[in-house]
C-alpha positions in Angstrom: 119.1 158.0 63.1 119.6 155.7 66.1 123.0 155.8 67.7 124.5 152.3 68.3 125.2 151.6 71.9 128.8 150.9 72.8 127.7 148.3 75.3 124.3 146.5 75.5 123.1 143.7 77.6 119.8 142.0 76.8 117.9 139.9 79.4 121.2 138.7 81.0 120.8 136.0 83.7 123.5 134.6 86.0 122.6 131.9 88.5 124.5 130.5 91.5 122.5 127.4 92.5 118.9 128.6 92.9 119.9 132.2 93.3 119.6 134.5 90.3 122.3 137.0 91.1 121.6 138.8 87.8 118.0 138.4 86.8 117.1 139.5 83.3 119.2 142.7 83.1 119.0 144.8 80.0 121.1 148.0 80.0 122.8 150.1 77.3 125.8 152.5 77.5 126.5 155.0 74.9 130.0 155.9 73.8 131.5 158.7 75.9 129.1 158.4 78.8 129.8 158.1 82.5 127.2 155.8 83.9 126.8 155.1 87.6 125.7 151.6 88.6 124.4 151.5 92.2 122.4 149.3 94.5 122.6 147.7 97.9 125.2 145.0 98.7 124.2 141.8 96.9 122.3 143.6 94.2 124.3 141.9 91.4 126.5 144.8 90.3 129.9 143.1 90.4 128.3 139.9 89.0 127.1 141.9 86.0 130.6 143.2 85.5 131.9 139.7 85.7 129.5 138.6 82.9 130.5 141.6 80.7 134.2 140.9 81.1 134.0 137.1 80.6 134.8 136.1 84.1 131.3 134.5 84.2 129.2 133.2 81.3 125.5 134.0 81.6 123.0 131.2 81.5 120.6 133.4 79.5 120.7 136.6 77.5 123.1 138.4 75.3 125.9 141.0 75.6 127.0 143.2 72.8 130.0 145.5 72.4 130.2 147.8 69.4 127.3 145.8 67.9 129.1 142.5 68.1 128.0 139.7 70.5 130.6 138.9 73.2 128.4 136.8 75.5 130.6 133.7 75.4 134.0 135.1 74.7 136.8 134.5 77.1 138.3 137.4 79.1 141.5 137.7 77.1 139.5 138.3 73.9 137.1 140.7 75.5 139.9 142.9 76.9 141.5 143.0 73.4 138.2 144.3 72.0 138.6 147.3 74.4 136.9 146.5 77.7 139.0 146.8 80.9 138.1 146.9 84.5 139.3 147.6 88.1 138.4 145.4 91.0 136.3 145.9 94.2 139.4 145.0 96.3 142.7 146.3 95.0 145.0 143.6 93.7 148.5 144.9 94.2 151.6 143.2 92.7 153.2 143.3 96.1 156.8 142.4 95.1 156.7 144.2 91.8 157.5 147.8 91.2 154.6 150.2 90.4 156.0 150.8 86.9 156.3 147.1 86.2 152.7 146.5 87.4 151.4 149.2 85.0 153.6 147.8 82.2 151.8 144.4 82.5 148.6 146.2 81.2 150.5 148.0 78.4 151.9 144.7 77.1 148.5 143.9 75.7 148.9 146.4 72.9 152.7 146.8 72.9 154.7 143.6 72.5 158.1 145.2 73.0 158.9 145.8 76.6 160.4 149.3 75.9 157.3 150.4 74.1 155.1 149.0 76.9 157.1 150.7 79.6 156.9 154.0 77.7 153.1 153.6 77.5 153.0 152.8 81.2 154.9 156.0 82.1 152.6 158.0 79.9 149.5 156.7 81.7 151.2 157.1 85.1 152.0 160.7 84.4 148.4 161.3 83.1 147.1 160.0 86.5 149.5 162.1 88.5 151.8 159.3 89.8 155.2 160.8 90.4 158.5 159.2 89.4 159.4 158.3 92.9 156.2 156.2 93.4 156.9 154.3 90.1 160.0 152.9 91.7 158.3 151.6 94.8 156.9 148.1 95.3 153.2 147.3 95.6 153.6 146.7 99.3 155.1 150.2 99.9 152.4 152.5 98.6 149.2 154.0 100.1 145.6 152.9 99.4 145.0 155.9 97.2 148.1 155.1 95.2 147.0 151.5 94.9 143.7 152.7 93.4 145.6 154.9 90.9 147.9 152.0 89.9 144.8 149.8 89.3 143.3 152.5 87.1 146.7 153.0 85.3 147.1 149.3 84.6 143.6 149.2 83.1 144.1 152.4 81.1 147.4 151.0 79.8 145.4 148.4 77.9 143.9 151.3 75.9 140.2 150.5 76.6 137.2 152.1 75.0 135.1 151.1 78.0 136.4 151.0 81.6 134.3 149.3 84.3 135.3 150.7 87.7 134.3 148.8 90.9 134.1 150.8 94.1 137.2 153.0 93.5 136.1 155.3 96.3 136.0 152.7 99.1 138.3 153.6 102.0 139.4 156.9 100.6 139.5 160.1 102.8 137.5 163.1 101.8 140.4 164.9 100.1 141.4 161.7 98.3 137.8 161.2 97.2 137.7 164.7 95.6 140.9 163.8 93.8 139.4 160.6 92.5 136.3 162.4 91.2 138.5 164.8 89.3 140.6 161.8 88.0 137.5 160.0 86.6 136.3 163.1 84.9 139.7 163.6 83.4 139.8 160.0 82.1 136.4 160.5 80.4 137.0 163.9 79.0 140.7 163.8 78.0 141.0 160.2 76.9 137.5 159.8 75.6 137.0 156.6 77.7 133.5 155.5 78.5 133.0 154.7 82.2 130.6 152.5 84.1 131.1 153.1 87.8 129.9 150.8 90.6 130.0 152.8 93.8 128.4 153.0 97.2 129.6 156.5 97.9 126.8 158.6 96.6 128.8 161.9 96.5 131.2 160.3 94.0 128.7 158.5 91.8 126.1 161.3 91.7 128.7 164.0 90.9 130.3 162.2 87.9 127.4 160.3 86.3 125.4 161.5 83.4 123.0 158.7 84.0 122.5 156.3 87.0 121.2 152.7 86.8 120.0 151.1 90.0 120.0 147.3 90.7 118.3 145.4 93.5 118.1 141.7 94.0 119.5 141.1 90.5 117.1 143.3 88.6 117.3 146.9 87.3 114.7 148.8 89.3 115.3 152.4 88.1 117.5 154.5 85.8 117.7 158.1 84.8 119.5 161.3 85.7 121.1 161.4 89.2 118.5 163.7 90.6 115.6 161.6 89.3 117.1 158.4 90.7 117.8 159.8 94.1 114.2 160.8 94.6 112.7 157.5 93.2 110.6 155.8 95.8 111.7 152.3 94.7 115.3 153.3 95.1 114.7 154.8 98.6 113.0 151.6 99.7 115.8 149.4 98.3 118.4 151.3 100.3 116.5 152.0 103.5 114.2 149.0 103.6 111.2 151.2 104.3 108.6 152.8 102.1 109.0 156.6 101.9 106.1 158.6 103.4 
């Protein structure tokens, strides 16, 4: 019996003027997977995320979540279905406390502020954010803490699918190790399916069950991490030269 994909895109196209930033992309993500989405700058990875989450509407193609088409749904309806995301550049609530920032995500499922704050604290504790950090404002915390707050705010919406955009960027080696452990923990202990856009190969290759490679708006390869890393098309896309 075929297993229904949690997320599926079919021939998705997104244009900006004459440029096809996403050019006929068809991918599927199974429930419980961690999928890496890699490619050079400008490959269309974040644009694909924007199409999936309703920030952009594709000109062509279809997007399905749990078997239901979501191609033209607005972002607020898509997040209620269970798709959340983080952003390539952290978006701190500079004058808001960390706990309040996480609570904004929890309010999606918990209409009462006390319940939302309780959910926010549970998620913060799960991610290892200590109580003293929760009291600080967004302009008083480190980059690593910002990344964890972004993850916490997204997790507080109780997603089934979490799209993560360059969470490793700017982190030091020890912090990167902590982030790798955190992503594994989110997947294993909360059962959240992850699609991770990343340029740091150590991160994406160590957490991904499967890797999808985009280049110039198209999917050029996919498979297990070791298969993709030795693929001649992938090597050429990253290095600009044909492997000998």
